[in-house]
N, C-alpha and C positions, 0 to 999 in steps of 0.2 A: 504493500500500500504506500509506503513512504517513497518508493521509487516512482510510482505513478504520480503522486503529488509533486515530487521534485520535477518530473518531466513536464507536468502541466504548468508549474511555476516558471520553468525555463522557457517553455513555449510562449507563455503570456508575456514574459519579459522580452523575448525576441520580437513578438508582435508589436509591443509598445515601441521598441527601438526602431523597427521598420517604419512605424507611423511617424515617429519623430523625424526620421530621415526624409520621408516623403514631404512632411510639412516644411522642413528646413529648405527644401528645394523651392518652395513657394515664396519664401521670405525675400530672397534677393530680387526676383522679378517685381514683387510688390513694392520694394524700396525703390527700384529703378523707375517704376511707373509713377510713384509719388514725386520723385525728383524731377522727372520729365514734366509732370503736371504743374509743379511749382514754377519751373522755368517758363512754361507756357503762360502761366498767370502773370508773371513779371513782364513778359513781352507784350501780352495783350493789354496790360495796364499802361504800358508805355504808348502803345498804339492808340489807346483810348484817350490819353492825355493829348497826344498830337492831333487826333481827329477833333477833339473838343476845341483846341486852340484854333485849328483851321476853320471850324464852323463859326466860332466867335468872330474871327477876322472877316470871313465872308459876310456874316450878318452885318457887321459894321460897315463894310464896303457897300453892301446892298442898301442899307439904310441911308447912306450918304450919296446914293445914286452912282456909285463907282463900279458896280458889277451887276450882272444880270441875275434874274431869278433862277436861271438854269445853273449858274455857278453856285448860287446859294443852295439850291436843291441837291446838287451833286455833293457839296460839303456835308449837308445834312444826311444824305444817304450813307456816306462814309462814317459819319459819327454814329448813326444808328447801328451800322454793321459792327463797329468797334465795341459798342455797348453790348451787343448780342454775343460777340466773341469773348468778351470779358466775363459775362455771366456763364457762358459755356465752360470757360477755363476754370472759373471758381467752382462750378459743379463737378468738373473733372477732378480737381484737387481734393474736394471733400470726399468723393467716392474713393479715390486712391488712398487717402488717409484712413478711412474706415476699413478698407480692404487690408491695408498693412497692419492695422491694429488687430483685426480679426485673425490674420495669419500668425502674427507674432504672439498673440495671446494663446492660440492653439499650440504653437511650438513650446511656449513656456509651460503650459499645462501638462503636456506630455513629458517634458523634461523634469518637472517636479514629480510626476508619477514614477519616473525612472530614477529620480534623485541624482540627476546629472548636473 
């Protein structure tokens, strides 16, 4: 009986170790995705600031009769697209942070079970 229990215990430990290894393989891609999304957020924020500035300048020019409504509309389109891109980047970053936390928590939980 003790040999059976020992075998079952070793099999369970081996299974936990395999699960930890599988989860560990998920951590690095999750971290890379989070880093990518953060850089995307920084870039889209820069683009949003630039588009806002361009729109404000075009609005001023249009108000003073120095540019056409078409130029103002084009600047507004770029500004609205930059806002959408920034929201998408923010959402992407949030999702990647949650995914990284989920994967990291799972790896840590398995590691604690294995006392590694």
